[in-house]
C-alpha positions in Angstrom: -22.5 -6.9 -1.2 -19.9 -7.1 -4.0 -18.7 -10.7 -4.4 -15.0 -11.1 -5.1 -12.9 -14.1 -6.2 -9.3 -14.8 -5.3 -7.3 -16.9 -7.8 -3.7 -18.1 -8.4 -2.0 -21.3 -9.5 0.2 -20.5 -6.5 -1.4 -17.8 -4.4 0.7 -14.9 -3.3 -0.1 -12.1 -0.7 -3.4 -13.8 -0.2 -3.7 -13.6 3.6 -3.5 -9.8 4.0 -6.2 -9.3 1.4 -8.3 -12.1 2.8 -8.1 -10.7 6.3 -9.0 -7.1 5.2 -12.0 -8.1 3.1 -13.3 -11.0 5.3 -11.8 -10.8 8.7 -10.2 -13.9 10.2 -10.9 -16.9 12.4 -7.9 -16.4 14.7 -7.6 -20.1 15.7 -7.9 -21.5 12.2 -5.6 -18.9 10.9 -2.8 -19.9 13.3 -3.4 -23.6 12.7 -3.7 -23.6 8.9 -1.9 -20.6 7.5 0.4 -21.7 4.7 2.5 -18.5 4.7 3.6 -17.9 8.3 5.6 -14.8 7.4 2.4 -13.0 6.6 0.9 -13.6 10.0 2.9 -10.7 11.5 0.9 -8.3 9.3 -2.5 -9.5 10.3 -2.4 -11.3 13.6 -4.8 -9.8 16.1 -5.9 -7.0 13.7 -8.8 -8.4 11.7 -11.4 -10.0 14.0 -14.0 -8.4 11.6 -13.7 -7.3 8.0 -12.6 -3.8 7.3 -14.2 -3.6 3.9 -17.8 -2.6 4.3 -19.3 -3.4 0.9 -17.4 -6.3 -0.5 -16.3 -9.8 0.5 -14.1 -12.5 -1.0 -16.6 -15.3 -1.5 -14.8 -17.7 -3.9 -11.2 -19.0 -4.0 -9.3 -21.2 -6.4 -5.6 -22.3 -6.3 -3.6 -24.9 -8.2 -3.2 -26.7 -4.9 -6.7 -27.2 -3.4 -5.2 -27.6 0.1 -3.8 -24.1 -0.2 -7.2 -22.7 -1.2 -8.9 -24.6 1.7 -6.4 -23.2 4.2 -7.0 -19.6 3.3 -10.8 -20.3 3.1 -10.7 -21.5 6.7 -8.5 -18.8 8.1 -10.2 -15.9 6.2 -13.8 -17.1 6.1 -14.1 -17.6 2.4 -17.3 -19.4 1.7 -16.5 -21.4 -1.5 -13.4 -23.3 -2.5 -13.8 -23.8 -6.2 -12.6 -26.6 -8.5 -11.7 -24.4 -11.4 -10.8 -20.8 -12.4 -14.0 -20.6 -14.5 -16.1 -21.5 -11.5 -14.8 -18.5 -9.7 -15.2 -16.1 -12.6 -18.8 -17.2 -13.2 -19.9 -16.5 -9.6 -18.3 -13.2 -8.6 -18.4 -9.5 -9.5 -14.6 -8.9 -9.5 -11.4 -10.9 -9.2 -8.0 -10.7 -7.4 -5.4 -12.4 -9.5 -2.6 -13.2 -7.0 0.1 -15.2 -8.9 3.8 -14.5 -9.8 3.4 -16.2 -13.2 3.2 -13.2 -15.6 1.7 -15.2 -18.4 -1.0 -16.7 -16.2 -1.8 -13.3 -14.8 -2.2 -11.8 -18.3 -4.3 -14.6 -19.6 -6.6 -14.6 -16.5 -7.0 -10.8 -16.6 -8.2 -11.1 -20.2 -10.6 -13.9 -19.4 -12.1 -11.9 -16.5 -12.5 -8.7 -18.5 -14.2 -10.7 -21.4 -16.6 -12.1 -18.8 -17.5 -8.6 -17.6 -15.5 -8.7 -14.3 -13.2 -5.9 -12.9 -9.8 -7.2 -12.0 -6.8 -6.5 -9.7 -3.5 -8.2 -10.5 -0.7 -8.4 -8.0 2.4 -6.8 -9.7 1.9 -5.9 -13.4 -0.8 -6.7 -15.9 1.8 -7.8 -18.4 5.5 -7.2 -19.1 4.4 -6.3 -22.6 3.3 -2.6 -22.5 1.4 -3.2 -25.7 -0.6 -6.0 -24.2 -1.2 -4.0 -21.0 -2.5 -1.1 -23.2 -4.8 -3.5 -25.0 -6.3 -4.8 -21.8 -6.7 -1.4 -20.2 -8.5 -0.3 -23.4 -10.7 -3.4 -23.1 -11.6 -2.6 -19.5 -12.5 1.0 -20.5 -14.6 -0.2 -23.4 -16.6 -2.5 -21.1 -16.8 0.1 -18.3 -14.8 -2.2 -16.0 -11.9 -1.4 -13.7 -8.3 -2.9 -14.0 -5.6 -2.3 -11.5 -2.1 -3.7 -11.0 0.7 -2.7 -8.6 3.1 -3.8 -6.0 2.0 -3.1 -2.4 5.1 -0.8 -2.2 3.0 1.8 -4.0 1.3 2.3 -0.6 4.4 2.6 1.5 3.5 5.0 4.4 7.1 6.1 4.8 7.1 7.6 1.3 4.4 10.1 2.3 7.0 12.6 3.5 8.4 12.9 -0.1 5.1 13.5 -1.8 4.9 17.0 -3.1 8.7 17.8 -3.1 9.6 19.7 -6.3 12.7 19.3 -8.4 15.9 17.8 -7.2 17.2 14.3 -7.7 16.6 10.9 -6.0 18.2 7.5 -5.9 15.7 4.6 -5.4 17.1 1.1 -4.7 15.6 -2.3 -4.1 17.5 -5.5 -3.2 17.0 -7.8 -6.2 19.3 -10.2 -8.1 19.4 -9.3 -11.8 17.9 -12.6 -12.8 14.7 -12.0 -10.9 14.1 -8.4 -12.0 11.4 -9.6 -14.5 9.4 -11.1 -11.7 10.0 -8.5 -8.9 11.2 -5.3 -10.6 7.8 -3.8 -10.1 8.7 -3.5 -6.4 11.4 -1.0 -7.3 9.1 0.9 -9.7 6.4 1.2 -7.1 8.9 2.3 -4.5 9.7 5.3 -6.7 6.1 6.0 -7.6 5.0 5.8 -4.0 7.2 8.9 -3.3 7.1 10.8 -6.5 3.9 9.9 -8.4 2.8 7.6 -11.1 3.1 10.2 -13.8 6.8 10.6 -14.9 7.0 12.3 -18.3 10.0 10.3 -19.5 11.4 6.9 -18.6 14.6 5.4 -19.9 16.6 2.2 -19.3 20.4 2.3 -18.6 21.9 -0.7 -20.3 24.3 -2.8 -18.4 25.8 -6.3 -18.6 23.6 -9.3 -17.7 25.4 -9.5 -14.3 25.4 -5.8 -13.7 22.8 -3.8 -11.7 19.6 -3.1 -13.5 19.0 0.7 -13.7 16.5 3.1 -15.3 15.6 6.8 -14.9 12.3 8.6 -14.4 11.9 12.3 -15.1 9.0 14.3 -13.8 7.4 17.5 -15.1 8.8 19.6 -12.2 12.3 18.7 -13.3 12.9 16.0 -10.8 15.3 13.2 -11.9 15.0 9.8 -10.3 17.5 7.0 -10.7 16.2 3.5 -10.0 18.7 0.7 -9.3 18.3 -2.9 -8.3 21.1 -5.2 -7.1 22.2 -7.5 -4.3 24.6 -4.8 -2.9 21.9 -2.4 -1.7 19.8 -2.5 1.5 16.8 -4.9 1.8 13.5 -3.8 0.3 13.2 -0.2 -0.9 15.3 2.8 0.0 14.9 6.3 -1.3 17.6 9.0 -1.0 16.5 12.5 -2.1 18.3 15.8 -2.5 16.2 18.8 -3.3 17.0 22.4 -3.9 17.4 24.3 -0.6 16.5 21.2 1.4 18.4 18.8 3.7 19.1 15.4 2.1 16.5 12.8 3.1 16.9 9.0 3.3 13.6 7.0 3.6 13.5 3.2 4.1 10.3 1.4 3.0 10.0 -1.3 5.6 6.6 -1.4 7.3 4.6 -4.1 5.3 1.3 -4.0 7.2 0.4 -0.4 6.1 1.4 -1.2 2.6 -1.1 -4.1 2.4 -3.7 -2.0 4.3 -3.4 0.8 1.8 -3.5 -1.6 -1.2 -6.6 -3.3 0.2 -8.4 0.0 0.9 -7.8 1.1 -2.7 -9.1 -2.2 -4.0 -12.2 -2.0 -1.8 -12.9 1.4 -3.2 -12.4 0.2 -6.7 -14.7 -2.8 -6.5 -17.4 -1.1 -4.4 -17.4 2.4 -6.0 -16.0 1.6 -9.4 -13.1 4.0 -9.0 -9.8 3.9 -10.8 -7.3 3.7 -7.9 -4.6 4.8 -10.3 -5.4 6.3 -13.7 -5.5 3.9 -16.7 -2.4 5.4 -18.2 -0.5 4.8 -15.0 -1.4 1.1 -15.2 0.3 1.1 -18.6 3.2 3.2 -17.3 4.0 0.7 -14.6 4.2 -2.1 -17.2 6.5 0.1 -19.3 8.8 0.7 -16.4 8.9 -3.0 -15.5 9.8 -3.8 -19.1 12.5 -1.1 -19.1 14.2 -2.7 -16.1 14.2 -6.0 -18.0 15.8 -4.2 -21.0 18.5 -2.8 -18.6 19.5 -6.4 -17.7 19.9 -7.5 -21.3 17.3 -10.2 -20.5 13.9 -10.8 -22.2 10.9 -9.9 -20.1 
């Protein structure tokens, strides 16, 4: 059984992953869950683990009470006193924290210790640092993955394989939080059209203006990505292709996103696969950085 650790100064998205890998104690989950909005994705669905060859066995959080709560609800054996204690005792690590600097530093510590890693969102908002860490993982024959769960949006399946045309992808974000959450917009587009655009460019705007960038694909498809407070909640994709009726797809169902993300991670940790190619890990970092460039703010 592959032993996994879950770490974060402030844990994010921890309950869907904990439930998938470990199953849940339904009563303790209801009593102690610190993120009630996540319960709708897992309630009544994970009496037993879905992952067959891996378990989350160790957890650390900046607030020990938070670690103890998920340990109780998701049957995690060991609540650790330090990040190092987790890294020393597991085979792979889930880094679930919104602090980009903490994520990047922790990923590097894990790789240096010989552990494969998943990071929620991006490895780093520096494409150069991301490329460095992907290279380190390859040199050590480890695996490194990072994405937003939007990459596994089931609603986007109907757009996979469309050729040519143009699309508008939006995500409801204030410009001042694009550095933290812009990867949701990036992964909304990549869920539909792939992780392999051949060209990406930012479209500069004012600090208060809507962050925008473009992706161009080898089949000639042009995709405009736009964040802002004046667009629908979460992700929306409008596509117009040659000889096809226009399509509008809304990415709303969160449970399948987390299920798809968890399944990809189980395969990575258990079978040592790359859920997305190494160059796509770097490309996501580049796209997130381009969205920051479009706001006129530093990443």
